[in-house]
C-alpha positions, -999 to +999 in steps of 0.1 A: -523+116+384-498+085+392-464+091+394-431+072+386-412+067+421-385+080+399-400+100+388-413+117+427-373+109+441-362+128+411-384+160+417-377+160+449-339+160+446-341+192+429-359+215+452-335+199+475-301+220+463-285+201+485-298+168+472-295+177+434-259+185+444-256+148+452-273+137+422-260+155+395-221+144+408-222+112+398-236+119+361-202+148+361-181+125+374-188+096+348-190+126+320-155+134+328-136+107+312-162+118+280-147+149+278-113+142+277-113+124+249-086+135+221-093+166+198-079+172+169-068+205+184-051+185+210-027+170+182+003+180+165-004+187+130+000+157+104+031+166+082+045+148+054+075+124+066+040+113+092+020+104+060+050+087+039+054+066+071+023+054+078+017+042+041+052+025+047+039+011+078+002+001+072+001+014+029-028-011+020-016-014-014+014-018-002+015-042+020-006-062-007+028-061-026+046-072+002+029-099+002+032-110-030+071-110-034+069-129-004+053-156-019+073-155-047+100-159-025+083-188-011+086-203-049+122-204-044+121-222-016+099-240-029+127-255-051+148-268-030+130-301-028+151-310-058+183-305-037+180-311-002+177-346+014+142-358+016+135-378+053+104-399+057+091-428+082+067-449+069+050-476+089+017-496+079+006-537+082-006-563+067-027-599+065-025-619+038-024-652+024-002-644-011+022-675-014+047-650-026+043-621+004+036-652+029+073-666+029+086-629+018+068-619+054+085-650+069+116-641+053+120-609+063+115-614+094+143-638+099+112-664+111+117-688+079+131-725+091+129-759+072+088-767+077+081-737+053+099-750+022+068-779+023+050-778-011+019-779+005+029-746+029+040-732+003+011-733-022-012-730+003+000-705+035-020-698+065-027-663+067+001-639+080+003-607+094+031-585+088+040-551+101+068-534+089+084-497+092+108-481+078+130-450+081+146-439+040+167-409+033+165-396-002+195-376-017+185-356-051+220-353-068+223-345-097+190-329-107+195-301-136+159-287-140+159-279-101+194-261-104+184-242-130+146-242-122+163-223-087+179-197-103+147-185-128+125-185-098+154-163-080+152-139-106+118-143-107+116-130-068+136-103-069+113-089-099+083-092-073+105-073-049+111-046-075+073-043-081+068-040-046+092-017-038+074+001-068+041+001-054+053+014-021+067+045-048+037+050-065+013+048-028+040+077-016+031+096-045-007+093-045-004+099-001+012+129-016-011+143-033-036+136-015-020+149+021-011+185-004-045+181-011-062+183+017-039+213+030-052+232+000-085+220+009-078+236+044-065+263+036-096+276+011-123+270+039-093+293+059-092+323+029-133+320+025-136+325+064-116+356+063-134+367+030-163+362+045-161+380+076-147+411+061-177+410+029-201+405+055-187+434+078-190+457+044-225+446+043-230+455+076-216+490+076-235+490+040-269+483+052-263+517+074-256+533+049-282+528+034-301+540+062-287+568+063-297+570+021-257+571+013-259+542-013-292+527-034-312+496-023-295+480-050-261+483-042-274+469-011-287+438-019-260+434-043-235+431-012-255+407+001-255+386-033-215+385-035-218+373+002-245+349+001-220+334-034-193+335-004-213+314+019-222+293-012-180+286-016-171+284+019-197+250+028-180+238-005-148+244+010-164+231+041-171+202+026-141+195+002-118+196+032-135+172+046-134+142+022-096+155+016-092+145+053-112+113+046-084+106+017-051+113+035-067+088+069-072+063+039-039+062+023-023+058+056-040+030+061-063+044+092-100+056+071-113+061+110-083+082+121-093+116+113-084+136+143-047+150+132-048+182+129-033+196+091-013+227+083-032+253+076-010+269+046+014+250+021+053+262+023+062+289+006+069+302-030+100+312-019+108+276-002+094+258-029+115+276-057+147+275-032+142+237-033+141+235-073+169+263-079+193+236-051+195+210-081+164+196-084+157+166-093+193+153-085+191+126-115+190+124-153+180+090-160+153+063-150+179+039-142+166+039-106+135+030-113+125-006-095+096-012-122+124-011-152+144-030-125+122-058-120+115-059-161+148-065-159+145-093-143+119-107-158+144-112-186+163-132-170+139-151-148+122-162-190+159-171-200+166-189-171+132-207-174+145-219-214+175-235-197+149-251-170+133-264-201+166-278-218+177-293-187+143-319-190+166-338-216+195-340-191+200-372-168+189-374-131+210-386-105+193-396-069+210-413-036+186-438-016+191-449+019+164-475+038+164-491+069+132-521+072+119-534+101+095-563+094+081-582+127+043-598+129+034-572+166+049-534+160+063-511+141+102-507+138+109-544+157+130-576+148+159-572+132+166-542+107+176-545+070+190-518+047+196-507+017+216-482-001+216-475-040+223-450-067+192-444-094+195-426-130+164-413-148+168-402-185+137-397-201+145-396-237+112-385-256+081-379-230+059-374-259+066-335-270+052-328-239+094-313-235+096-299-270+060-275-257+074-268-226+102-253-243+085-237-271+061-223-242+091-206-219+111-190-257+084-174-257+079-163-220+111-150-229+107-127-260+076-113-241+091-109-214+124-091-234+092-074-255+083-057-217+116-048-204+115-027-233+085-009-231+090+000-194+122+014-203+102+035-229+076+044-205+099+054-180+117+080-201+081+092-214+068+097-180+107+110-170+099+134-198+064+145-190+070+149-151+102+174-162+074+192-187+053+189-161+072+204-132+086+238-152+054+247-161+042+240-127+073+265-113+062+292-142+025+288-130+031+296-095+055+325-103+024+339-127-001+333-095+022+351-073+023+386-093-016+380-095-015+375-060+002+409-056-016+426-088-053+417-065-038+432-028-028+460-046-062+464-067-083+463-035-060+487-015-067+513-040-105+504-042-105+507-006-088+539-006-113+552-031-147+532-007-129+548+021-135+585+004-167+574-012-162+576-047-164+537-051-196+514-043-202+486-017-199+464-052-173+478-067-154+469-031-164+434-029-151+422-066-124+437-059-124+421-024-137+389-045-108+389-070-084+391-042-099+358-023-097+346-061-062+351-063-050+336-027-071+304-042-047+300-073-021+306-050-026+282-031-032+259-058-004+265-077+018+260-050+001+224-041+003+214-083+041+225-073+046+205-049+028+175-067+051+178-100+083+177-080+072+146-063+058+129-093+092+140-113+106+124-084+093+089-086+090+090-123+128+094-118+124+061-097+136+086-065+122+086-030+107+118-020+129+126+014+141+161+002+098+172+002+104+166+040+127+195+043+099+219+032+076+204+064+059+226+089 
């Protein structure tokens, strides 16, 4: 059989230890940087403060809302067209045999002579090329629609800014919910790992007892069923943890970055209760909610727009200054001539378009007022719901804590009976399962309490800063 030369060389290297070392060394050197890649364990645990900071900087929804607000700000800049001067440069060239055009062109060139008044030349002039240039400055003096339109656009831009802020608040709440959910998922995996390790140890002990005839075969099989159930729960929890971690990364605007470690536990019940007892949530009304403020600014913008439509019935005044050049050879050549003027315009009737414009603006103002009233009512409803949910969550947390203590005591008593030969292995595993369920219920209750605290703050238009004190 014919061997490839590279295979033969590698075989010789393996047969010679020194050559093998020389062959493997470059591969080891090449692999070293790969082994130096950062892992989850190398990074500090992700805190809520880190998540909120990332949402503000890289979050998708806040970035889109801020861009919309910037677009509304550009509308304010656009209204300057009716207030600031405009300066433009004009230039062109034309060739004509139009009698008036030819005579006027020569006059603009300062080139008229007595021969140009010859009737035959006036009636049938030779073709003439005229090159023109102009510098034109126009200044609006009184444009009511521009002034009032700028006021309306300013209120609308402020409303867009407020809505962008509200989107940021809601995004931070969603991120906090995802973060706490991810911590719960990790804690569930840890709790099930502990329960599974204890269950397997008990099953191993039961297997020994079965061989010695102390426990029956059915007890042994039931114990294995209990452990199998724990294994299934652990597999499900591990999958939920992966999805939850991805959810946090998406909220942070970095869906590919899932290497950040998460805390293994949530803040304790005592820490959460102390935070609530410190005077939570430090506000009683919804005046600070940015969506309510946006709706109220929308009313002001709509009313200002009605005033803008009324301004269409007022005259407008503008001034103009022109400096023109007219030559036969190049733009801006020859002797210039200037023009200064003031123009007034008053559209008395526009065929009903102005009436329709005002009707639309008045209807939009009524709609904005209704939306503002609805925003206030909705905000008060959400604040009340959030307060009730927070109170219920704190009460459920206290109940879960009591249940956990009871489950721990029950497991301790069953363990003593089992050690004394008075309880079956299945009874012990059932007590351990109850303890694990109580552990998970307590973690879930802490999660619900933290989310309820955050939701109440957002419902009142407040930030989540107090929750950062619970960061681990």
